[in-house]
Phi, psi and omega in degrees: 000332178299332178298310184293328177295307179303325180283347183083015185269337180231142172267149181312321175303309182295322177300315174289329192242348179260153178291129178303335181289325178285325175292319182298316182300318178290316183294322179294318180292322175287350177089006182279335178234151173264320186215151171231119181271103186294327179295323179251001183056039184252132176252148178250125177296140178291152178240158172296164169310326179290345185096348185285160166304139177294348183253016180257124176287121191300319184278317181276338192054029175257146181291130177274356182231031190313309175301334189247011188296158183291158182304323176303320178285325175295328185267351178299133182286148183292134176246125182076180184269011184247085173297152182079350180256131177293127181282354185259171176113200189284115189287332180297323178295327184277353184268000000 
């Protein structure tokens, strides 16, 4: 839930006082998340049709929310010599 607050998708008051299922329903309807694991309260952010993260700039391949990125992204090992660039996505574009 802290990731969603950091991204500005959920405010801190809502995170503390609202049922996670209701938050998931609202975020899913708004197209911000694809999935919510009720057992572990884990959200999966929505992706574009290309499979890219919704916060990845399609041209520069840079994260547009780098300072606010989720913990999953923060903990991901750096791949290659291009910090702030997502190593995933369309390989044809990165050539």
